[in-house]
N, C-alpha and C positions, 0 to 999 in steps of 0.2 A: 598425745602425739599421733597415735594411729588415726584418731578422729580428724585431726588437722590435715593429715596426709590425704585422707579420703576426700575432704572438702576441696583441697588444692587440685587433686586429680580430677574431680568432677568439673571444676571451673576450667581447667585446661582442656578437658574433653569438649565442653561447650564452645570454647574459643576455637578449637580446631574444626569442629563441625560448622560453626558460623563462617569461618574463613573459607573452608573448602566449598561451602554452598555458594558464596558469592563468586568464587573462582569458577565454579561449574557453570553459572549463568553466562559469564563472559567466554568461557571455553566453548559452550554451545553456539554462541553468536559468532565467534571466530570461525568455527567449523562451517557455519551457515555462509559466512563471507567467502570462505574457500570453495564451498560447493557452488556458489554463484559464479565463480570464475576467478576469485581472488581480488584483493583491494586494488592492485595496480590496474587490472582489467576494468574494474568498476569505475575507478577514477578517470580512466582514459575515455569513457563514453560521455560525450558532451551533448549529443542529440540522438533522438530515436524516432522513427516513424513506424507505426503499427497499422496494418490494414487487415480487415476481416469482416465478419458479419455478426450481427446480434439477432438472436431468435427470440420471438415472443408473440403470443397470440396466434400461433400457426403461420407466422410470416417471418422472412429473413430480411434484415435491413443492413446494407453495406455501411461501413464506417471507416474513418481514418483518424488516428490520434498522433499528433506531432508533439514531441517533447524537447524542450531545451533545458538542460539540467538545472533544476531549482528556480528557474526564472521564466519559464514559458511553457504553456500547454494550450493546444487547440484540438478540440474534438469536433468532427463533422460527421453527421449521420443523415442519410437520405431516406426519406419515407414518402412513398407515393409522389415522387417527383419534387418534393420540397426538402430543403436542407436545413437541419437544425444545427446550430453551432454553440459551443461553450469554449470560452477563451480566458487565458490568464497571462498577463505580460510581466509578471514579477511584482506588480503592485495592485492592479485592478483585475477583478474577475467579472466577466460579462457573458451574456447569452443572447442569441437570436432564436426565437421560437415561433416560427410561422404558424404553428398549430394553435397558437393563442390569438391569431388574427392580426399579427404585426410582424413586419420584417425589420423592425427597428432594434438596434442593439441596446440592451438594458443592463445596468450594473446588478451584480448579484449581492446578496447580503454579506456582511463582513464574515459571518461564520462560514459561508460557502467559499469565501476567498481562501480561507485557511485550508479547506478540503482540496481546492484546486492546486494550491501550492504543494500539498502532500503528493498529489498525483504527478506533479512535475519532477519530484525527487525520484529519479530513475533507480537509485540504489535501494530505496525503501527506508522505512523508519529505523530499523534495527541497526543499520550500518552507521557508524559514528554517532550513536545515540547520545553519548555523553556530551559531545560538542553541540548537539542540538538542544541540550537542556532537558533531556528525558531521563527517566530512571526505569530500570527493569527489575523484574522479580520472577524467579522460577517457581511456578505453581505446582510442578511435579511432572510425572510421566504417566500417561494414560493410553487407553485404547481408543482409536478413532476409526470406527468402521473396519476393524480388523488390522489396522496399522498402528504400531506404537509411535507415539508422538511426545515431544517435549512441549509443555504448555508454558508460554512466557507472557507475562503481563507487562506492557509498556505504558507508562504514564508520561505524557508529554508536558512541556513547561506550562501549558494552560490547564493542566489537570484532566485532559481528555484521555480515556483509556482504550487501548487496543490490545486484544489478546491474540497471540500468534500460536499456531500449532505447527511445529517443525517435525518432519519425518525423522525418527530417531536413527535411521540408517543413512539417508541421503542428506539430511539437514536442510532440505529445501522446505519452504513454507507450503503447507497443504491447505491451510485455512486461516482466515483472520476474522475476528469479530470486533465490532466497534459501535460506540454510541456517540452521537453528536447532537447538539441543540442548534436548531435553525429557526429563528423567529419564535422562540419559546416552545417550539415543537421538537420533541425528541425523536431522532431518526436512528434506528438501529440497522446494522447491515452485517451480513455474513458473506464473505467471499471465499469460495472454494476453488482451488487451483490444481491443475493436473496437466498431463501430456507435456512435460518439460522437454525442451529441445535446446541444443547449444547453437547460438548464433555468434559466430566468430569468437567462441570461447566464453560467452556469457549465457547463462541458463535462463530461459524465459518460458513461462507456462503458455501453452497454446490452446488450452481449454479452461474457461473461467465461468463459474456460476455465481451470479450476484443475487442475493436475496436482501431486500430492504423493506422496512416497514415504517410508516409514518401515519398509521391509522389502519392501513391494510397492507398485507404482504404482497410484494411484487417480486417476480423471479425473471431474470434475464440470463440467457446462455450466450456466451461470447466465444466464437471460434476465431482464433488468430491465424491468418493465412500467410502473412508476409511481415518480416521485421527488417528494417534497415537501420544500421548504426552509423553515427558520425557523418550524416549527409549534410550538405549545405542547407541552411534554413535562414530565410529572411526574417529580420526582426519584426517587420510590419504585420506578418500574419497573426501575431499574438495580440496586437493592439486592438482596442475596442474601436470598431468603425464609427466614424463621425456621421451625424445626420446630413443627408443631402437635401 
């Protein structure tokens, strides 16, 4: 009888640990949502325009990024008087790259299309992750350059994995790491975020470091200078330009 009670107690303990673990993941994500400004604030944002500069190779390049929640993204960057564009209209991802000798808009690969859609998700992948078909797993708590962080692994409906590092105090994302396959080539990226500021009650990082590798490591430093929320945006700016 004593042996049986020990076994029952052991399995009850395992059940409690398992249950509290899954609850802890969602609790952390809920605190992350609250830290961003809360679900009502997040849901109220339909468009966003970000302006700033990208630093690389000893030079600064101005850029603007216009987002329409989950259905539109346009990135424009001017380098040496020429403007490179990346766009997504909810269905098609496209690019104009004059540095490849053409001002013609070209479709991006399907894999890149998915990445562009993710960028248009103003709220990020962790918010409403279940509705998006993703799963999450808490990998633990660790030190990241002197800051305690929660490490959360998100697997989306296609099996792509992104690992998030959330500040254990503020619950804001400090870093995310991901791997994507584009044309049979694996691209890994690490995005480090800081200098969070409240824009109309919505927390946005104003300093971003992007490291990506697809053969060689490239680093870009992004400084965000201006953020506008819920501004009028014309549908046409996201559509792929037609040949003239």
